[in-house]
ROZA-33525 format. One line per field, with one value per residue (C-alpha): x, y negated, z; residue number from 1. Coordinates in steps of 0.05 Angstrom, whole numbers. Layout:
xx: (X|...)
yy: (Y|...)
zz: (Z|...)
kevex: (NUM|...)
// end
This chain:
xx: (-260|-262|-242|-168|-149|-81|-39|-54|-16|-4|-3|35|32|72|112|160|212|258|312|317|386|411|480|474|538|512|501|425|385|395|331|336|406|386|415|360|363|296|261|232|160|159|170|124|64|70|76|20|59|96|170|199|142|151|202|159|97|131|161|93|61|114|102|28|49|92|37|-12|38|34|90|80|83|74|109|66|117|144|175|229|224|254|300|361|420|427|352|345|403|376|307|341|371|305|268|324|324|249|259|314|273|203|213|176|180|174|152|170|147|180|142|157|195|241|278|285|299|363|413|375|368|393|355|357|320|311|331|336|406|431|378|325|352|338|394|390|428|438|469|487|557|545|491|531|539|541|469|470|514|532|519|527|480|423|426|368|392|362|348|376|423|366|338|402|392|322|344|323|251|219|255|300|290|298|302|240|194|151|147|178|179|181|147|210|216|248|315|323|384|373|400|346|289|292|245|251|219|223|210|149|193|235|300|313|311|326|329|301|293|224|221|154|150|102|115|82|98|47|20|-36|-27|1|21|27|75|71|124|80|137|141|197|179|236|225|241|303|377|398|458|447|403|398|337|312|308|247|178|171|132|91|33|42|21|-26|-42|32|32|-16|32|99|91|37|77|60|-14|0|38|-18|-68|-24|-13|-88|-104|-52|-77|-147|-122|-76|-124|-84|-113|-86|-81|-49|-9|21|39|-10|-86|-117|-186|-203|-196|-245|-296|-314|-324|-265|-292|-307|-232|-219|-276|-257|-181|-160|-108|-89|-45|-107|-134|-68|-61|-131|-130|-169|-225|-178|-139|-202|-218|-147|-144|-214|-194|-130|-171|-149|-200|-169|-116|-85|-56|-23|7|-51|-52|-126|-174|-223|-254|-274|-310|-322|-347|-367|-384|-382|-315|-304|-246|-239|-185|-169|-134|-88|-77|-8|26|46|-18|-88|-114|-55|-71|-51|-89|-88|-113|-144|-151|-181|-196|-263|-257|-210|-227|-192|-183|-161|-112|-113|-53|-84|-76|0|32|62|138|150|221|196|144|198|241|183|170|241|238|174|201|263|219|176|114|57|65|18|-35|-4|54|7|-34|-54|-43|-18|-86|-98|-29|-44|-112|-77|-25|-83|-105|-35|-33|-96|-68|3|-7|-78|-97|-30|-23|-93|-148|-168|-141|-207|-244|-194|-200|-276|-287|-222|-226|-301|-351|-394|-457|-429|-410|-479|-512|-473|-512|-576|-599|-635|-655|-725|-702|-647|-672|-608|-597|-527|-533|-478|-436|-455|-385|-349|-295|-303|-230|-248|-301|-251|-200|-253|-272|-201|-202|-266|-237|-175|-202|-272|-302|-239|-248|-317|-292|-244|-296|-345|-416|-449|-402|-420|-494|-481|-440|-495|-546|-503|-490|-564|-585|-531|-493|-496|-461|-394|-420|-400|-368|-380|-327|-375|-374|-443|-423|-359|-395|-449|-398|-356|-415|-437|-369|-376|-440|-406|-350|-400|-437|-372|-352|-419|-423|-354|-329|-263|-269|-296|-302|-291|-312|-264|-279|-284|-216|-209|-264|-231|-267|-272|-235)
yy: (-574|-549|-480|-474|-458|-430|-443|-394|-330|-299|-223|-192|-117|-70|-122|-65|-116|-93|-141|-139|-170|-119|-88|-12|-2|-1|-52|-50|-73|-139|-175|-243|-252|-233|-171|-135|-78|-50|13|54|52|128|126|66|99|157|113|82|16|-22|-37|-92|-141|-141|-198|-246|-226|-236|-303|-326|-304|-342|-403|-399|-394|-457|-495|-480|-502|-434|-426|-354|-293|-220|-170|-108|-56|-30|-98|-63|-18|41|13|11|-25|-74|-87|-99|-147|-187|-191|-216|-273|-290|-294|-333|-384|-392|-402|-453|-492|-488|-470|-404|-351|-279|-221|-154|-83|-21|21|90|60|15|61|135|172|163|167|148|185|187|161|175|128|121|55|28|24|-4|-10|17|87|119|125|158|127|164|149|223|235|311|304|261|291|268|244|214|157|141|78|72|12|60|91|79|68|96|67|20|4|-8|-62|-103|-141|-160|-176|-249|-231|-209|-144|-178|-236|-307|-370|-402|-345|-364|-291|-227|-156|-83|-21|-11|-80|-146|-122|-125|-79|-19|28|4|20|95|153|228|272|348|399|445|503|457|474|405|345|273|205|157|82|49|-21|-44|-113|-164|-237|-302|-351|-404|-418|-368|-326|-255|-214|-140|-109|-34|11|70|104|173|223|290|341|408|477|509|498|431|384|335|278|299|280|352|358|312|306|245|189|178|223|218|149|143|217|230|173|214|272|237|165|167|118|65|72|61|-2|-26|-16|-56|-112|-115|-120|-175|-213|-217|-235|-290|-318|-296|-282|-214|-185|-118|-99|-34|-8|50|47|59|73|103|42|73|78|150|135|178|242|269|272|329|369|355|351|383|350|288|232|194|254|269|196|187|177|226|208|215|154|112|137|123|52|35|60|18|-44|-60|-105|-126|-86|-101|-45|-32|32|55|-8|-16|-72|-54|-71|-14|-25|23|15|53|37|-38|-37|-51|-40|-70|-47|-97|-61|-110|-97|-92|-144|-90|-50|-65|-112|-155|-198|-218|-244|-308|-303|-364|-346|-381|-361|-332|-307|-285|-310|-271|-302|-263|-295|-257|-259|-233|-297|-295|-294|-230|-230|-223|-199|-139|-124|-126|-78|-29|-34|-14|44|72|61|102|157|157|140|91|25|19|-36|-60|-89|-140|-157|-230|-237|-197|-171|-144|-112|-76|-53|-24|7|41|71|97|124|164|195|209|223|237|281|318|326|324|338|410|422|450|388|342|384|381|307|268|245|249|191|183|199|265|285|268|304|367|369|382|309|282|212|226|247|196|135|97|42|47|-21|-8|33|101|109|86|138|177|161|87|104|147|90|42|94|88|12|8|57|14|-56|-55|-124|-151|-102|-127|-189|-146|-96|-116|-129|-82|-26|-38|-33|33|60|44|79|141|143|137|189|242|227|272|279|316|382|449|447|511|495|480|416|395|404|364|307|304|294|248|203|205|177|124|102|97|56|9|2|-13|-64|-100|-101|-130|-201|-236|-274|-250|-272|-225|-242|-223|-211|-274|-293|-277|-224|-159|-101|-43|21)
zz: (503|431|407|395|323|304|242|186|178|109|106|47|41|-4|-43|-64|-84|-140|-165|-241|-236|-185|-194|-192|-231|-302|-357|-363|-422|-459|-477|-511|-482|-411|-378|-339|-289|-311|-287|-344|-366|-367|-291|-281|-314|-265|-203|-162|-166|-219|-208|-251|-241|-165|-161|-200|-160|-93|-113|-137|-71|-32|-76|-56|17|10|-28|28|81|114|165|186|140|160|115|125|105|39|28|-14|-74|-37|16|-29|2|-55|-59|16|16|-43|-9|54|14|-19|47|81|24|33|107|96|45|75|148|138|193|170|214|182|194|164|113|89|30|71|118|132|197|236|177|114|48|-23|-83|-157|-204|-279|-312|-382|-410|-475|-530|-481|-472|-404|-353|-284|-225|-159|-91|-83|-111|-112|-165|-214|-284|-356|-352|-282|-257|-185|-145|-70|-72|-86|-16|33|105|168|237|261|202|154|199|201|135|160|231|227|208|273|289|340|389|364|407|375|397|456|476|448|474|453|481|522|554|536|509|434|432|387|440|488|439|431|444|443|390|384|330|341|367|410|374|345|391|370|402|349|348|345|315|344|376|403|384|403|347|368|438|451|387|395|335|354|303|306|275|253|215|246|230|260|264|231|256|227|216|188|188|244|220|147|107|101|177|181|152|109|142|79|98|173|194|253|252|268|318|361|360|368|391|445|485|434|450|523|506|460|517|564|513|499|573|584|523|552|622|595|544|482|414|393|323|308|246|220|152|157|160|228|197|130|84|35|91|73|-1|-21|10|-59|-74|-26|-58|-130|-127|-62|-17|-57|-30|-9|28|64|86|114|190|231|279|339|315|317|387|412|386|410|479|475|462|391|357|291|254|186|144|76|48|3|-41|-28|-14|40|108|154|220|277|348|410|483|474|437|364|316|246|198|143|86|48|-26|-56|-100|-150|-160|-183|-158|-136|-75|-5|55|95|166|200|274|333|404|384|312|256|186|130|62|0|-49|-115|-161|-225|-264|-262|-331|-357|-363|-438|-428|-390|-443|-497|-456|-449|-523|-540|-493|-524|-594|-578|-549|-611|-571|-584|-548|-489|-488|-423|-463|-495|-433|-427|-353|-293|-272|-342|-343|-277|-303|-364|-318|-281|-348|-360|-289|-301|-364|-339|-264|-242|-301|-296|-221|-191|-241|-261|-331|-356|-334|-369|-432|-428|-417|-419|-492|-505|-506|-444|-482|-507|-437|-410|-468|-451|-386|-426|-424|-485|-507|-482|-412|-404|-365|-380|-430|-460|-494|-545|-497|-525|-554|-490|-478|-414|-402|-395|-343|-304|-304|-279|-226|-198|-205|-163|-113|-102|-114|-83|-89|-123|-181|-201|-239|-279|-305|-359|-331|-381|-359|-286|-303|-339|-282|-232|-276|-283|-209|-193|-244|-235|-171|-110|-43|-42|-16|-44|-113|-153|-204|-261|-303|-279|-207|-218|-253|-200|-145|-188|-204|-132|-112|-167|-134|-66|-97|-127|-61|-26|-79|-81|-5|3|-1|-15|51|117|189|248|319|374|448|489|514|587|585|604|571|620|601)
kevex: (1|2|3|4|5|6|7|8|9|10|11|12|13|14|15|16|17|18|19|20|21|22|23|24|25|26|27|28|29|30|31|32|33|34|35|36|37|38|39|40|41|42|43|44|45|46|47|48|49|50|51|52|53|54|55|56|57|58|59|60|61|62|63|64|65|66|67|68|69|70|71|72|73|74|75|76|77|78|79|80|81|82|83|84|85|86|87|88|89|90|91|92|93|94|95|96|97|98|99|100|101|102|103|104|105|106|107|108|109|110|111|112|113|114|115|116|117|118|119|120|121|122|123|124|125|126|127|128|129|130|131|132|133|134|135|136|137|138|139|140|141|142|143|144|145|146|147|148|149|150|151|152|153|154|155|156|157|158|159|160|161|162|163|164|165|166|167|168|169|170|171|172|173|174|175|176|177|178|179|180|181|182|183|184|185|186|187|188|189|190|191|192|193|194|195|196|197|198|199|200|201|202|203|204|205|206|207|208|209|210|211|212|213|214|215|216|217|218|219|220|221|222|223|224|225|226|227|228|229|230|231|232|233|234|235|236|237|238|239|240|241|242|243|244|245|246|247|248|249|250|251|252|253|254|255|256|257|258|259|260|261|262|263|264|265|266|267|268|269|270|271|272|273|274|275|276|277|278|279|280|281|282|283|284|285|286|287|288|289|290|291|292|293|294|295|296|297|298|299|300|301|302|303|304|305|306|307|308|309|310|311|312|313|314|315|316|317|318|319|320|321|322|323|324|325|326|327|328|329|330|331|332|333|334|335|336|337|338|339|340|341|342|343|344|345|346|347|348|349|350|351|352|353|354|355|356|357|358|359|360|361|362|363|364|365|366|367|368|369|370|371|372|373|374|375|376|377|378|379|380|381|382|383|384|385|386|387|388|389|390|391|392|393|394|395|396|397|398|399|400|401|402|403|404|405|406|407|408|409|410|411|412|413|414|415|416|417|418|419|420|421|422|423|424|425|426|427|428|429|430|431|432|433|434|435|436|437|438|439|440|441|442|443|444|445|446|447|448|449|450|451|452|453|454|455|456|457|458|459|460|461|462|463|464|465|466|467|468|469|470|471|472|473|474|475|476|477|478|479|480|481|482|483|484|485|486|487|488|489|490|491|492|493|494|495|496|497|498|499|500|501|502|503|504|505|506|507|508|509|510|511|512|513|514|515|516|517|518|519|520|521|522|523|524|525|526|527|528|529|530|531|532|533|534|535|536|537|538|539|540|541|542|543|544|545|546|547|548|549|550|551|552|553|554|555|556|557|558|559|560|561)
// end
């Protein structure tokens, strides 16, 4: 008897769908006769994702799914821009239309941008109004003034209301599922899927819904869909269920799961044991990484910049230990918009975390999983060659003209991958330099050529064993932007960065890089750690691959606890 192979499963993470035709109660911007509900470039260049391009990117990904005859699609959280009522409802219609036309089955998981706590939260966003002038829209009527307009459609729902528009996409039982369960049993009723969570001092106690489920879409294939959104109550006096009463799930992830959702780990262990006993191929999914997706290469950030978003969101070693003990072998994650594969193992067990890139950040891609009874092959489908939407570029141009700013190079990008690389440059200038980098370091190197920066360390032509090959005038800013591209894109970034730059970066890392030990605050110390991280990013990129094959334990072989 041959090895059983299962139909492929597409995994799309962090689509952050925003509908540029959404109705948030204002006119929007007219570009070539089309009325667009566009988010502003001034907001986009400070965000780790782009907004307006998301609808085109998701539709293109779904077109790829249909062209490949893929029937099963996992939505790995953050499928909406920010959980807005109007956005979620439009996404529901898009997915349902794809199901009706192509027979696609979607299996969704909530991310930190899709749903919030038991009652939801308000949002306020900046859009482009007539002629490209900025306009703020809020769902909170108490904040409306002459500069801010109100729209109830901007509100993000909580559990379980926020799941209802996506009810047909895995969260609740469907007749075609061969098996479906939750950590609480076989009932799909929201009231039967709750757990208790308490503030540290015990003063605030909540019963919250968990949206995890196990589904068998094909005979022998189990998809373990883990809701790793954790809303931990805070000490203090709050209105019951208000947003301020909880920690945001954004930086919690699996670290918070260990504190507040231990029952999920018991369920995972039980599912894993049953999968082996019953001969099922099991793959686990959650929005949040279970292992450091940078595989230790981002350790320099904590030393250079303190507690950045990446540092706060890195899972601790106890998460690895808990999931290994529970028998998880393969886990897919999103959240950090990063490409990466991290492997860990102990006592005959192994765990691989496959980090799935976002559709709306560099580099744009999704995964296709080809599983059998003995292995999981993971294919990467990059979306960089998509055309740039010229209407959006025109809208951005009008906005910057009104602001009296220079138009960004992103507005003339030749394709989507180039647009996102240019967005990364803007992100460095308007977010990372402003919020994370020491001001004195930015002033010292941000606008200088690489050679000038290296020369400031006392290096001369005679002592410099590096060939610049025409790159002596390369701005340090360009190197820094590529540093972030390599951090996020790993192997996928290599084809987007000029080969001569990569050679230079390797030389600089070899000559000046050092491990992220103690940083004394000096420029030379900063650059040593920075170039050391650059070398690790290059190692990780060159050691990676767009496609990989993971072995799984022999079906029926129960690994001892």
